[in-house]
DSSP file (Angstrom, degrees, kcal/mol; ACC not computed):
  #  RESIDUE AA STRUCTURE BP1 BP2  ACC     N-H-->O    O-->H-N    N-H-->O    O-->H-N    TCO  KAPPA ALPHA  PHI   PSI    X-CA   Y-CA   Z-CA
    1    1 A M              0   0    0      0, 0.0     2,-0.2     0, 0.0     0, 0.0   0.000 360.0 360.0 360.0 133.4   28.0   56.0   75.2
    2    2 A A        -     0   0    0      1,-0.1     2,-0.2     0, 0.0     0, 0.0  -0.466 360.0-112.2 -76.9 144.9   29.0   59.1   73.2
    3    3 A K        -     0   0    0     -2,-0.2     2,-0.4     1,-0.1    -1,-0.1  -0.531  31.0-116.8 -76.0 142.7   32.1   61.1   74.1
    4    4 A R        -     0   0    0     -2,-0.2     2,-0.3     1,-0.1    -1,-0.1  -0.643  27.0-123.5 -81.0 133.4   31.4   64.6   75.5
    5    5 A R        -     0   0    0     -2,-0.4     2,-0.2     1,-0.1    -1,-0.1  -0.588  25.7-121.7 -79.0 134.2   32.8   67.4   73.3
    6    6 A Q        -     0   0    0     -2,-0.3     2,-0.8     1,-0.1    -1,-0.1  -0.482  16.7-123.6 -76.1 144.7   35.2   69.7   75.1
    7    7 A N    >   -     0   0    0     -2,-0.2     3,-1.0     1,-0.2    -1,-0.1  -0.809  18.6-161.5 -86.5 113.9   34.4   73.4   75.3
    8    8 A L  T 3  S+     0   0    0     -2,-0.8     3,-0.5     1,-0.2    -1,-0.2   0.709  84.8  63.6 -71.3 -20.2   37.5   75.1   73.8
    9    9 A D  T 3  S+     0   0    0      1,-0.2     2,-0.5    -3,-0.1    -1,-0.2   0.706  94.3  61.9 -76.8 -18.9   36.6   78.4   75.3
   10   10 A S  S <  S+     0   0    0     -3,-1.0    -1,-0.2     2,-0.0    -3,-0.1  -0.359  73.6 156.4-105.1  54.0   37.0   77.1   78.9
   11   11 A R        -     0   0    0     -2,-0.5     2,-0.3    -3,-0.5    -3,-0.0  -0.386  55.0 -87.6 -77.2 159.0   40.6   76.2   78.8
   12   12 A D    >   -     0   0    0      1,-0.2     3,-1.5    -2,-0.1    -1,-0.1  -0.488  30.2-143.8 -67.3 125.8   42.7   76.0   81.9
   13   13 A C  T 3  S+     0   0    0     -2,-0.3    -1,-0.2     1,-0.3    -2,-0.1   0.671  98.5  60.3 -68.4 -16.0   44.1   79.4   82.7
   14   14 A R  T 3  S+     0   0    0      2,-0.1     2,-0.5     1,-0.0    -1,-0.3   0.606  91.1  81.9 -84.5 -12.0   47.3   77.8   84.0
   15   15 A Q  S <  S-     0   0    0     -3,-1.5     2,-0.2     1,-0.0    -4,-0.0  -0.834  76.0-137.5 -99.9 125.1   48.0   76.2   80.6
   16   16 A L        -     0   0    0     -2,-0.5     2,-0.2     1,-0.0    -4,-0.1  -0.496  16.7-140.9 -74.9 147.4   49.7   78.3   77.9
   17   17 A S    >   -     0   0    0     -2,-0.2     3,-1.7     1,-0.1    -1,-0.0  -0.597  27.8-105.0-100.2 170.3   48.4   78.0   74.4
   18   18 A I  T 3  S+     0   0    0      1,-0.3     3,-0.2    -2,-0.2    -1,-0.1   0.653 120.0  63.0 -68.1 -12.4   50.4   77.9   71.2
   19   19 A F  T 3  S+     0   0    0      1,-0.2     2,-0.5     2,-0.1     3,-0.4   0.466  79.2  84.3 -90.4  -2.1   49.2   81.4   70.6
   20   20 A D    X>  +     0   0    0     -3,-1.7     4,-1.8     1,-0.2     3,-0.5  -0.217  49.3 136.8 -91.0  43.9   50.9   82.8   73.8
   21   21 A S  H 3>  +     0   0    0     -2,-0.5     4,-3.1     1,-0.2     5,-0.2   0.823  64.2  60.0 -64.5 -32.2   54.2   83.2   72.0
   22   22 A D  H 3> S+     0   0    0     -3,-0.4     4,-2.0     1,-0.2    -1,-0.2   0.890 106.5  47.6 -63.8 -36.8   54.9   86.6   73.5
   23   23 A V  H <> S+     0   0    0     -3,-0.5     4,-2.2     2,-0.2    -1,-0.2   0.916 113.9  47.2 -67.0 -43.4   54.8   85.0   77.0
   24   24 A L  H  X S+     0   0    0     -4,-1.8     4,-2.1     2,-0.2    -2,-0.2   0.909 112.2  49.0 -65.8 -42.6   57.1   82.2   75.9
   25   25 A E  H  X>S+     0   0    0     -4,-3.1     5,-2.2     1,-0.2     4,-0.9   0.894 111.5  49.9 -64.8 -39.4   59.6   84.6   74.2
   26   26 A E  H ><5S+     0   0    0     -4,-2.0     3,-0.5    -5,-0.2    -1,-0.2   0.907 111.4  48.8 -64.7 -41.2   59.7   86.8   77.3
   27   27 A A  H 3<5S+     0   0    0     -4,-2.2    -1,-0.2     1,-0.2    -2,-0.2   0.851 113.0  47.5 -66.8 -34.2   60.3   83.8   79.5
   28   28 A A  H 3<5S-     0   0    0     -4,-2.1    -1,-0.2    -5,-0.2    -2,-0.2   0.584 111.3-120.4 -83.7  -9.7   63.1   82.5   77.3
   29   29 A G  T <<5 +     0   0    0     -4,-0.9     2,-0.5    -3,-0.5    -3,-0.2   0.694  59.2 152.6  79.2  18.7   64.7   86.0   77.1
   30   30 A F      < -     0   0    0     -5,-2.2     2,-0.6    -6,-0.2    -1,-0.3  -0.727  28.8-161.4 -87.3 125.9   64.3   86.2   73.3
   31   31 A D    >   -     0   0    0     -2,-0.5     3,-1.0     1,-0.1    -5,-0.0  -0.916  12.2-172.5-113.0 110.2   64.0   89.7   72.0
   32   32 A Q  T 3  S+     0   0    0     -2,-0.6    -1,-0.1     1,-0.2    -2,-0.0   0.636  78.8  74.9 -75.5 -13.0   62.6   90.1   68.6
   33   33 A T  T 3  S+     0   0    0      2,-0.1     2,-0.8     1,-0.0    -1,-0.2   0.717  76.4  86.8 -73.6 -18.4   63.4   93.8   68.5
   34   34 A I    <   -     0   0    0     -3,-1.0    -3,-0.1     1,-0.0    -1,-0.0  -0.736  65.4-167.7 -83.9 112.9   67.1   93.0   67.9
   35   35 A N        -     0   0    0     -2,-0.8    -2,-0.1     0, 0.0    -3,-0.0  -0.897  18.3-128.8-103.7 121.0   67.5   92.6   64.2
   36   36 A P        -     0   0    0      0, 0.0     3,-0.1     0, 0.0     5,-0.1  -0.364  28.4-113.7 -65.8 146.4   70.8   91.1   63.1
   37   37 A G    >   -     0   0    0      1,-0.2     3,-2.0     2,-0.1     4,-0.4  -0.232  47.1 -68.3 -75.9 169.2   72.7   93.0   60.4
   38   38 A Q  T 3  S+     0   0    0      1,-0.3    -1,-0.2     2,-0.1     4,-0.0  -0.370 121.4   3.3 -61.4 127.7   73.3   91.8   56.9
   39   39 A G  T >  S+     0   0    0     -2,-0.1     3,-1.5    -3,-0.1    -1,-0.3   0.379  94.7 117.1  80.0  -4.0   75.7   88.9   56.9
   40   40 A S  T <  S+     0   0    0     -3,-2.0    -2,-0.1     1,-0.3    -1,-0.1   0.693  71.9  55.8 -72.3 -16.2   75.9   88.8   60.7
   41   41 A L  T 3  S+     0   0    0     -4,-0.4     2,-1.1    -5,-0.1    -1,-0.3   0.262  72.9 113.7 -99.1  12.1   74.4   85.3   60.8
   42   42 A N    <   -     0   0    0     -3,-1.5     3,-0.4     1,-0.1     4,-0.3  -0.745  45.5-177.8 -79.9 103.6   77.0   83.9   58.5
   43   43 A L     >  +     0   0    0     -2,-1.1     4,-3.2     1,-0.2     5,-0.3   0.275  45.8 110.0 -93.3  10.6   78.6   81.6   61.1
   44   44 A R  H  > S+     0   0    0      1,-0.2     4,-2.3     2,-0.2    -1,-0.2   0.933  86.7  38.7 -52.8 -51.5   81.4   80.1   59.0
   45   45 A Q  H  > S+     0   0    0     -3,-0.4     4,-2.8     2,-0.2    -1,-0.2   0.891 116.2  51.9 -68.7 -39.7   84.1   82.0   60.9
   46   46 A H  H  > S+     0   0    0     -4,-0.3     4,-2.3     2,-0.2    -2,-0.2   0.917 112.3  45.5 -63.3 -43.1   82.4   81.5   64.3
   47   47 A V  H  X S+     0   0    0     -4,-3.2     4,-2.4     2,-0.2    -2,-0.2   0.929 113.9  49.0 -66.2 -44.7   82.1   77.8   63.8
   48   48 A R  H  X S+     0   0    0     -4,-2.3     4,-2.6    -5,-0.3    -2,-0.2   0.928 112.2  48.3 -60.9 -45.2   85.6   77.4   62.5
   49   49 A T  H  X S+     0   0    0     -4,-2.8     4,-2.8     1,-0.2     5,-0.2   0.900 110.6  51.7 -61.5 -41.3   87.0   79.4   65.5
   50   50 A S  H  X S+     0   0    0     -4,-2.3     4,-2.2    -5,-0.2    -1,-0.2   0.908 110.8  47.9 -62.2 -42.2   84.9   77.3   67.9
   51   51 A L  H  X S+     0   0    0     -4,-2.4     4,-2.6     2,-0.2    -2,-0.2   0.931 112.8  48.2 -63.2 -46.0   86.4   74.1   66.4
   52   52 A V  H  X S+     0   0    0     -4,-2.6     4,-1.9     1,-0.2    -2,-0.2   0.934 112.7  47.7 -61.2 -47.7   89.9   75.5   66.5
   53   53 A E  H  X S+     0   0    0     -4,-2.8     4,-1.6     1,-0.2    -1,-0.2   0.902 112.6  49.6 -61.8 -41.1   89.6   76.6   70.2
   54   54 A T  H  X S+     0   0    0     -4,-2.2     4,-1.3    -5,-0.2     3,-0.3   0.941 110.8  48.7 -63.1 -46.7   88.1   73.3   71.2
   55   55 A L  H  < S+     0   0    0     -4,-2.6    -1,-0.2     1,-0.2    -2,-0.2   0.812 110.4  52.6 -65.5 -29.1   90.8   71.3   69.5
   56   56 A Q  H  < S+     0   0    0     -4,-1.9    -1,-0.2    -5,-0.2    -2,-0.2   0.827 115.5  39.6 -72.3 -31.6   93.5   73.4   71.2
   57   57 A H  H  < S+     0   0    0     -4,-1.6     2,-0.3    -3,-0.3    -2,-0.2   0.553  95.5  92.1 -98.1  -8.9   92.0   72.9   74.6
   58   58 A V     <  -     0   0    0     -4,-1.3    49,-0.1    -5,-0.1    48,-0.1  -0.621  63.9-146.8 -90.5 147.4   91.1   69.2   74.5
   59   59 A S  S    S+     0   0    0     -2,-0.3     2,-0.3    47,-0.2    -1,-0.1   0.503  71.2  95.9 -90.2  -3.8   93.5   66.5   75.6
   60   60 A V  S    S-     0   0    0     46,-0.1    -2,-0.1     1,-0.1    45,-0.0  -0.650  80.1-112.4 -88.2 142.5   92.3   63.9   73.1
   61   61 A S     >  -     0   0    0     -2,-0.3     4,-2.3     1,-0.1     5,-0.1  -0.283  21.5-117.0 -70.1 158.6   94.2   63.6   69.8
   62   62 A R  H  > S+     0   0    0      1,-0.2     4,-2.8     2,-0.2     5,-0.2   0.864 116.9  55.6 -63.7 -35.3   92.6   64.6   66.5
   63   63 A Q  H  > S+     0   0    0      2,-0.2     4,-2.6     1,-0.2    -1,-0.2   0.926 108.4  47.2 -62.8 -44.1   92.8   61.0   65.3
   64   64 A E  H  > S+     0   0    0      2,-0.2     4,-2.7     1,-0.2     5,-0.2   0.895 112.0  50.9 -64.4 -40.1   90.9   59.8   68.4
   65   65 A I  H  X S+     0   0    0     -4,-2.3     4,-2.6     2,-0.2     5,-0.2   0.942 111.9  46.8 -61.9 -47.4   88.3   62.6   67.9
   66   66 A A  H  X S+     0   0    0     -4,-2.8     4,-2.3     1,-0.2    11,-0.4   0.916 113.6  48.7 -61.4 -43.7   87.9   61.5   64.2
   67   67 A D  H  X S+     0   0    0     -4,-2.6     4,-2.0     2,-0.2    -2,-0.2   0.932 114.3  44.2 -63.1 -46.2   87.6   57.8   65.1
   68   68 A R  H  X S+     0   0    0     -4,-2.7     4,-2.5     2,-0.2    -1,-0.2   0.869 112.2  52.2 -70.3 -35.5   85.1   58.4   67.9
   69   69 A M  H  X S+     0   0    0     -4,-2.6     4,-2.8    -5,-0.2     6,-0.3   0.905 108.6  52.4 -63.8 -39.6   83.0   60.8   65.7
   70   70 A S  H  X>S+     0   0    0     -4,-2.3     4,-2.3     7,-0.2     5,-0.5   0.915 109.9  48.6 -60.2 -43.0   83.0   58.2   63.0
   71   71 A W  H  <5S+     0   0    0     -4,-2.0    -2,-0.2     2,-0.2    -1,-0.2   0.929 114.3  45.1 -63.4 -45.9   81.7   55.6   65.5
   72   72 A Y  H  <5S+     0   0    0     -4,-2.5    -2,-0.2     1,-0.2    -1,-0.2   0.902 122.3  35.6 -65.9 -41.3   78.9   58.0   66.8
   73   73 A T  H  <5S-     0   0    0     -4,-2.8    -1,-0.2     2,-0.2    -2,-0.2   0.717  96.4-131.3 -88.1 -20.7   77.8   59.1   63.3
   74   74 A G  T  <5S+     0   0    0     -4,-2.3     2,-0.4    -5,-0.3    -3,-0.2   0.649  75.3 109.3  76.0  13.4   78.3   55.9   61.4
   75   75 A T  S   <S-     0   0    0     -5,-0.5     2,-0.4    -6,-0.3    -1,-0.3  -0.964  79.5-108.0-123.1 138.5   80.1   57.9   58.8
   76   76 A E        -     0   0    0     -2,-0.4     2,-0.4    -3,-0.1    -9,-0.1  -0.521  39.3-178.7 -69.1 121.2   83.9   57.8   58.1
   77   77 A I        -     0   0    0     -2,-0.4    -7,-0.2   -11,-0.4     2,-0.2  -0.990   8.1-160.2-122.9 127.7   85.5   61.0   59.4
   78   78 A S     >  -     0   0    0     -2,-0.4     4,-1.9     1,-0.1     3,-0.1  -0.607  32.1-115.0-106.7 165.9   89.2   61.4   58.9
   79   79 A V  H  > S+     0   0    0      1,-0.2     4,-2.8     2,-0.2     5,-0.2   0.856 117.8  60.4 -62.4 -35.2   91.8   63.7   60.6
   80   80 A H  H  > S+     0   0    0      1,-0.2     4,-2.3     2,-0.2    -1,-0.2   0.880 103.5  49.7 -61.9 -37.6   92.2   65.3   57.1
   81   81 A Q  H  > S+     0   0    0      2,-0.2     4,-2.6     1,-0.2    -1,-0.2   0.932 109.9  50.4 -66.3 -44.7   88.5   66.4   57.3
   82   82 A L  H  X S+     0   0    0     -4,-1.9     4,-1.3     1,-0.2    -2,-0.2   0.931 112.5  47.5 -56.8 -45.4   89.0   67.8   60.8
   83   83 A N  H  X S+     0   0    0     -4,-2.8     4,-1.3     1,-0.2    -1,-0.2   0.887 111.1  50.8 -64.2 -39.0   92.0   69.7   59.6
   84   84 A A  H  < S+     0   0    0     -4,-2.3     8,-0.4     1,-0.2     3,-0.2   0.888 108.0  52.6 -66.4 -38.6   90.1   71.0   56.5
   85   85 A W  H  < S+     0   0    0     -4,-2.6     9,-0.2     1,-0.2    -1,-0.2   0.794 116.0  40.4 -67.2 -26.9   87.2   72.2   58.6
   86   86 A T  H  < S+     0   0    0     -4,-1.3     2,-0.3    -5,-0.2    -1,-0.2   0.593  89.1 106.5 -98.6 -11.3   89.5   74.2   60.9
   87   87 A A     <  -     0   0    0     -4,-1.3     3,-0.4    -3,-0.2     5,-0.2  -0.524  57.3-153.7 -74.3 129.6   91.9   75.6   58.2
   88   88 A A  S    S+     0   0    0     -2,-0.3    -1,-0.2     1,-0.2    -4,-0.0   0.824  93.6  55.0 -70.0 -31.2   91.4   79.3   57.5
   89   89 A A  S    S+     0   0    0      2,-0.0     2,-0.2    -3,-0.0    -1,-0.2   0.682  98.0  75.4 -78.2 -17.7   92.7   78.9   54.0
   90   90 A K  S    S-     0   0    0     -3,-0.4     0, 0.0    -6,-0.2     0, 0.0  -0.630  71.0-142.3 -98.7 156.1   90.3   76.2   53.0
   91   91 A E        +     0   0    0     -2,-0.2     2,-0.2     2,-0.1    -1,-0.1   0.187  55.0 131.3 -99.6  15.0   86.6   76.6   52.1
   92   92 A H        -     0   0    0     -8,-0.4     2,-0.4    -5,-0.2    -2,-0.1  -0.511  46.2-146.7 -73.0 133.8   85.5   73.4   53.7
   93   93 A R        -     0   0    0     -2,-0.2    -8,-0.1    -7,-0.0    -7,-0.1  -0.793  15.6-117.0-103.2 144.4   82.5   73.8   56.0
   94   94 A F        -     0   0    0     -2,-0.4     2,-0.3    -9,-0.2     5,-0.1  -0.675  34.8-121.4 -76.7 122.1   81.8   71.8   59.2
   95   95 A P    >   -     0   0    0      0, 0.0     3,-1.9     0, 0.0     4,-0.4  -0.488  11.2-140.5 -68.7 129.2   78.6   69.8   58.7
   96   96 A L  G >  S+     0   0    0      1,-0.3     3,-1.7    -2,-0.3    -2,-0.0   0.817  98.4  66.5 -59.5 -32.9   76.0   70.7   61.4
   97   97 A E  G 3  S+     0   0    0      1,-0.3     4,-0.3     2,-0.1    -1,-0.3   0.661  97.7  55.8 -67.5 -12.6   74.9   67.1   61.7
   98   98 A Y  G <> S+     0   0    0     -3,-1.9     4,-2.6     1,-0.1    -1,-0.3   0.559  82.5  90.1 -90.6  -9.4   78.4   66.3   63.1
   99   99 A A  H <> S+     0   0    0     -3,-1.7     4,-2.8    -4,-0.4     5,-0.3   0.898  83.9  50.6 -57.9 -46.1   78.1   68.9   65.9
  100  100 A P  H  > S+     0   0    0      0, 0.0     4,-2.4     0, 0.0    -1,-0.2   0.915 113.4  46.0 -60.5 -40.3   76.5   66.5   68.5
  101  101 A A  H  > S+     0   0    0     -4,-0.3     4,-2.5     2,-0.2     5,-0.2   0.921 113.1  49.6 -66.8 -43.0   79.2   63.9   67.9
  102  102 A F  H  X S+     0   0    0     -4,-2.6     4,-2.4     1,-0.2     6,-0.3   0.926 113.6  46.0 -60.7 -45.3   82.0   66.5   68.0
  103  103 A C  H  X S+     0   0    0     -4,-2.8     4,-2.4    -5,-0.2     5,-0.4   0.900 113.5  48.7 -65.5 -41.2   80.6   68.0   71.3
  104  104 A R  H  < S+     0   0    0     -4,-2.4    -2,-0.2    -5,-0.3    -1,-0.2   0.907 114.2  45.7 -66.8 -41.0   80.2   64.6   72.9
  105  105 A V  H  < S+     0   0    0     -4,-2.5    -2,-0.2     1,-0.2    -1,-0.2   0.912 123.3  33.6 -69.1 -42.9   83.7   63.4   72.0
  106  106 A T  H  < S-     0   0    0     -4,-2.4    -2,-0.2    -5,-0.2    -1,-0.2   0.729  95.4-134.4 -87.1 -22.3   85.5   66.6   73.0
  107  107 A G     <  +     0   0    0     -4,-2.4     2,-0.4     1,-0.3    -3,-0.2   0.657  69.7 117.2  74.7  14.7   83.2   67.5   76.0
  108  108 A D        -     0   0    0     -5,-0.4    -1,-0.3    -6,-0.3     3,-0.2  -0.945  46.9-169.5-120.3 137.2   83.2   71.0   74.7
  109  109 A Y     >  +     0   0    0     -2,-0.4     4,-2.5     1,-0.1     5,-0.2   0.082  49.4 116.7-115.6  23.0   80.1   72.8   73.5
  110  110 A R  H  > S+     0   0    0      1,-0.2     4,-2.5     2,-0.2     5,-0.2   0.871  76.5  54.4 -60.7 -37.8   81.5   76.0   71.8
  111  111 A V  H  > S+     0   0    0      1,-0.2     4,-1.8     2,-0.2    -1,-0.2   0.949 112.2  42.6 -62.6 -48.4   80.2   75.0   68.4
  112  112 A L  H  > S+     0   0    0      1,-0.2     4,-3.0     2,-0.2    -1,-0.2   0.881 112.5  54.7 -64.8 -37.3   76.6   74.6   69.7
  113  113 A E  H  X S+     0   0    0     -4,-2.5     4,-2.7     2,-0.2    -1,-0.2   0.891 106.5  51.2 -63.8 -39.6   77.0   77.8   71.8
  114  114 A A  H  X S+     0   0    0     -4,-2.5     4,-1.7     2,-0.2    -1,-0.2   0.917 114.5  43.2 -62.9 -43.4   78.0   79.8   68.7
  115  115 A I  H  X S+     0   0    0     -4,-1.8     4,-1.2     2,-0.2    -2,-0.2   0.921 115.5  48.2 -68.2 -44.6   74.9   78.5   66.8
  116  116 A A  H  <>S+     0   0    0     -4,-3.0     5,-3.2     1,-0.2     4,-0.5   0.914 109.7  52.1 -63.8 -43.3   72.6   79.0   69.7
  117  117 A Q  H ><5S+     0   0    0     -4,-2.7     3,-1.3     1,-0.2    -1,-0.2   0.909 108.7  50.1 -61.5 -42.5   73.8   82.5   70.4
  118  118 A A  H 3<5S+     0   0    0     -4,-1.7    -1,-0.2     1,-0.3    -2,-0.2   0.784 110.7  51.6 -65.3 -25.9   73.2   83.5   66.8
  119  119 A S  T 3<5S-     0   0    0     -4,-1.2    -1,-0.3    -3,-0.3    -2,-0.2   0.463 122.2-106.4 -88.6  -2.7   69.7   82.1   67.0
  120  120 A G  T < 5S+     0   0    0     -3,-1.3     2,-0.2    -4,-0.5    -3,-0.2   0.743  85.5 106.6  83.9  24.4   68.9   84.0   70.2
  121  121 A C      < -     0   0    0     -5,-3.2     2,-0.3    -6,-0.1    -1,-0.3  -0.698  58.5-133.0-124.9 176.2   69.2   81.0   72.5
  122  122 A T        -     0   0    0     -2,-0.2     2,-0.5    -3,-0.1    -9,-0.0  -0.922  14.2-129.5-128.8 159.7   71.6   79.6   75.0
  123  123 A V        -     0   0    0     -2,-0.3     2,-0.4   -14,-0.0   -14,-0.1  -0.932  23.8-179.7-110.1 129.9   73.0   76.1   75.6
  124  124 A R        -     0   0    0     -2,-0.5     2,-0.1     4,-0.0    -2,-0.0  -0.996  21.2-136.3-129.1 127.2   72.8   74.5   79.0
  125  125 A K     >  -     0   0    0     -2,-0.4     4,-2.3     1,-0.1     3,-0.2  -0.435  30.2-108.7 -75.3 157.7   74.2   71.1   79.7
  126  126 A S  H  > S+     0   0    0      1,-0.2     4,-2.4     2,-0.2     5,-0.2   0.881 120.6  53.0 -54.4 -41.7   72.1   68.7   81.8
  127  127 A E  H  > S+     0   0    0      1,-0.2     4,-2.5     2,-0.2    -1,-0.2   0.900 108.4  50.2 -62.5 -40.5   74.5   69.1   84.7
  128  128 A E  H  > S+     0   0    0     -3,-0.2     4,-2.8     2,-0.2    -2,-0.2   0.910 109.7  50.5 -64.0 -42.4   74.2   72.9   84.6
  129  129 A V  H  X S+     0   0    0     -4,-2.3     4,-2.4     2,-0.2    -2,-0.2   0.922 111.1  48.4 -62.5 -44.1   70.5   72.8   84.5
  130  130 A I  H  X S+     0   0    0     -4,-2.4     4,-2.6     1,-0.2    -1,-0.2   0.920 112.3  48.9 -62.5 -43.2   70.4   70.5   87.6
  131  131 A M  H  X S+     0   0    0     -4,-2.5     4,-2.7     2,-0.2    -2,-0.2   0.903 110.7  50.5 -64.2 -40.5   72.9   72.8   89.4
  132  132 A L  H  X S+     0   0    0     -4,-2.8     4,-2.3     2,-0.2    -1,-0.2   0.911 111.6  48.1 -62.6 -41.8   70.7   75.9   88.5
  133  133 A E  H  X S+     0   0    0     -4,-2.4     4,-2.4     2,-0.2    -2,-0.2   0.909 112.2  49.0 -64.6 -41.8   67.6   74.1   89.8
  134  134 A L  H  X S+     0   0    0     -4,-2.6     4,-2.6     2,-0.2    -2,-0.2   0.915 110.9  49.9 -64.1 -42.5   69.4   73.1   93.0
  135  135 A E  H  X S+     0   0    0     -4,-2.7     4,-2.3     2,-0.2    -1,-0.2   0.902 110.5  50.7 -62.3 -40.3   70.7   76.6   93.6
  136  136 A S  H  X S+     0   0    0     -4,-2.3     4,-2.2     2,-0.2    -2,-0.2   0.921 111.2  47.6 -62.6 -44.1   67.2   78.0   93.1
  137  137 A E  H  X S+     0   0    0     -4,-2.4     4,-2.7     2,-0.2    -2,-0.2   0.898 110.7  51.7 -64.1 -40.4   65.8   75.5   95.6
  138  138 A L  H  X S+     0   0    0     -4,-2.6     4,-2.6     2,-0.2    -1,-0.2   0.894 109.6  49.9 -64.2 -39.0   68.6   76.4   98.1
  139  139 A E  H  X S+     0   0    0     -4,-2.3     4,-2.2     2,-0.2    -1,-0.2   0.909 111.4  49.2 -63.7 -41.4   67.7   80.1   97.7
  140  140 A R  H  X S+     0   0    0     -4,-2.2     4,-2.2     2,-0.2    -2,-0.2   0.928 112.4  47.2 -63.2 -44.9   64.1   79.3   98.3
  141  141 A I  H  X S+     0   0    0     -4,-2.7     4,-2.6     1,-0.2    -2,-0.2   0.892 110.5  52.7 -63.7 -39.7   64.9   77.3  101.4
  142  142 A D  H  X S+     0   0    0     -4,-2.6     4,-2.4     2,-0.2    -1,-0.2   0.886 108.1  51.5 -63.6 -38.3   67.2   80.0  102.6
  143  143 A G  H  X S+     0   0    0     -4,-2.2     4,-2.2     2,-0.2    -2,-0.2   0.913 110.5  47.8 -63.1 -43.2   64.3   82.5  102.2
  144  144 A I  H  X S+     0   0    0     -4,-2.2     4,-2.6     2,-0.2    -2,-0.2   0.906 110.3  53.0 -63.2 -41.4   62.0   80.3  104.2
  145  145 A R  H  X S+     0   0    0     -4,-2.6     4,-2.5     1,-0.2    -2,-0.2   0.919 108.8  49.2 -60.7 -44.3   64.7   79.9  106.9
  146  146 A R  H  X S+     0   0    0     -4,-2.4     4,-2.2     1,-0.2    -1,-0.2   0.903 111.2  50.3 -61.9 -40.9   65.0   83.7  107.2
  147  147 A Q  H  X S+     0   0    0     -4,-2.2     4,-2.3     2,-0.2    -2,-0.2   0.915 110.8  48.7 -63.8 -42.4   61.3   84.0  107.5
  148  148 A L  H  X S+     0   0    0     -4,-2.6     4,-2.3     2,-0.2    -2,-0.2   0.898 110.7  50.2 -65.4 -40.1   61.2   81.4  110.2
  149  149 A L  H  X S+     0   0    0     -4,-2.5     4,-2.3     2,-0.2    -1,-0.2   0.890 109.9  51.0 -64.6 -38.2   64.0   83.1  112.1
  150  150 A A  H  X S+     0   0    0     -4,-2.2     4,-2.3     2,-0.2    -2,-0.2   0.914 110.9  48.1 -64.8 -41.9   62.2   86.4  111.9
  151  151 A R  H  X S+     0   0    0     -4,-2.3     4,-2.4     2,-0.2    -2,-0.2   0.880 109.9  53.0 -64.8 -37.2   59.0   84.8  113.2
  152  152 A K  H  X S+     0   0    0     -4,-2.3     4,-2.4     2,-0.2    -2,-0.2   0.913 109.3  48.6 -64.2 -42.8   61.0   83.3  116.0
  153  153 A R  H  X S+     0   0    0     -4,-2.3     4,-2.5     2,-0.2    -2,-0.2   0.911 111.4  50.3 -63.0 -41.8   62.4   86.7  117.0
  154  154 A Q  H  X S+     0   0    0     -4,-2.3     4,-2.6     1,-0.2    -2,-0.2   0.916 110.6  49.4 -61.7 -42.4   59.0   88.2  116.9
  155  155 A M  H  X S+     0   0    0     -4,-2.4     4,-2.6     2,-0.2    -2,-0.2   0.902 110.6  49.7 -65.6 -41.0   57.7   85.4  119.2
  156  156 A R  H  X S+     0   0    0     -4,-2.4     4,-2.4     2,-0.2    -1,-0.2   0.923 111.8  48.8 -62.5 -43.7   60.5   85.9  121.6
  157  157 A T  H  X S+     0   0    0     -4,-2.5     4,-2.2     2,-0.2    -2,-0.2   0.923 111.9  49.2 -61.8 -43.9   59.9   89.6  121.7
  158  158 A Y  H  X S+     0   0    0     -4,-2.6     4,-2.2     1,-0.2    -2,-0.2   0.919 111.2  49.3 -60.5 -45.2   56.2   89.0  122.3
  159  159 A M  H  X S+     0   0    0     -4,-2.6     4,-2.3     1,-0.2    -1,-0.2   0.873 109.3  52.4 -65.6 -36.7   56.9   86.5  125.1
  160  160 A L  H  X S+     0   0    0     -4,-2.4     4,-2.3     2,-0.2    -1,-0.2   0.918 110.1  48.2 -64.7 -43.1   59.3   89.0  126.8
  161  161 A Y  H  X S+     0   0    0     -4,-2.2     4,-2.1     1,-0.2    -2,-0.2   0.902 111.7  50.4 -62.7 -40.2   56.7   91.7  126.7
  162  162 A R  H  X>S+     0   0    0     -4,-2.2     5,-1.7     1,-0.2     4,-0.6   0.912 111.6  47.1 -65.9 -42.0   54.1   89.3  128.1
  163  163 A E  H ><5S+     0   0    0     -4,-2.3     3,-0.7     1,-0.2    -1,-0.2   0.892 111.2  52.2 -65.5 -39.0   56.4   88.2  131.0
  164  164 A R  H 3<5S+     0   0    0     -4,-2.3    -2,-0.2     1,-0.3    -1,-0.2   0.881 108.7  49.6 -65.3 -38.5   57.2   91.8  131.8
  165  165 A D  H 3<5S-     0   0    0     -4,-2.1    -1,-0.3    -5,-0.2    -2,-0.2   0.593 111.6-123.1 -76.9 -10.1   53.6   92.8  132.0
  166  166 A G  T <<5 +     0   0    0     -3,-0.7     2,-0.3    -4,-0.6    -3,-0.2   0.650  69.2 125.6  78.7  14.9   52.9   89.9  134.3
  167  167 A R      < -     0   0    0     -5,-1.7     2,-0.4     5,-0.0    -1,-0.3  -0.773  42.2-166.5-106.4 153.5   50.3   88.4  132.1
  168  168 A C  B  >> +A  173   0A   0      5,-1.4     5,-1.1    -2,-0.3     4,-0.6  -0.811  10.3 173.7-138.4  95.7   50.2   84.9  130.8
  169  169 A E  T  45S+     0   0    0     -2,-0.4    -1,-0.1     1,-0.2     5,-0.1   0.741  73.0  70.8 -75.6 -22.2   47.6   84.4  128.1
  170  170 A I  T  45S+     0   0    0      1,-0.2    -1,-0.2     2,-0.1    -2,-0.0   0.923 108.4  33.0 -63.1 -43.5   48.6   80.9  127.3
  171  171 A S  T  45S-     0   0    0     -3,-0.3    -1,-0.2     2,-0.2    -2,-0.2   0.574 110.6-119.3 -88.8  -7.8   47.2   79.5  130.5
  172  172 A G  T  <5S+     0   0    0     -4,-0.6     2,-0.4     1,-0.3    -3,-0.2   0.609  71.4 129.7  82.5  11.6   44.4   82.0  130.6
  173  173 A I  B   <  A  168   0A   0     -5,-1.1    -5,-1.4     1,-0.1    -1,-0.3  -0.858 360.0 360.0-103.1 133.1   45.5   83.5  133.9
  174  174 A D              0   0    0     -2,-0.4    -1,-0.1    -7,-0.2    -5,-0.1   0.418 360.0 360.0 -92.4 360.0   45.9   87.3  134.3
């Protein structure tokens, strides 16, 4: 039996196509009208500052960070390299492919946040996303609760008026 060819013109209106980029950008909060200035996307200083701040606030030693990053990446990373990446006087750049290992070891995502912000994006950890979804659901439930309470008040008011008038429509007796 031959397969039936799909009609491409009758696509599901609930499904976005790859050509609906304006809808996707609006949903993501990405604004193409903001044009970065010349040199503003040179993230060398931002990445270095993020690394320095992370290393200042983390309780793990630099040696432990280097060792664990080496384990995650499968590449030997030394304390000297960490120091070179964070030194203002040196021209060593932090390799982007090490960012996930650095973030996982330190538990700090400033490096990724700096890159994402320059790209017009945001970084959300899985826990944050779950909490945002839960908060949204709780707000929705709270809205439903308010609606139900309003309906309950309306019903009580209606029943009081009916009792006052001496009628009882529920049993069908006037």
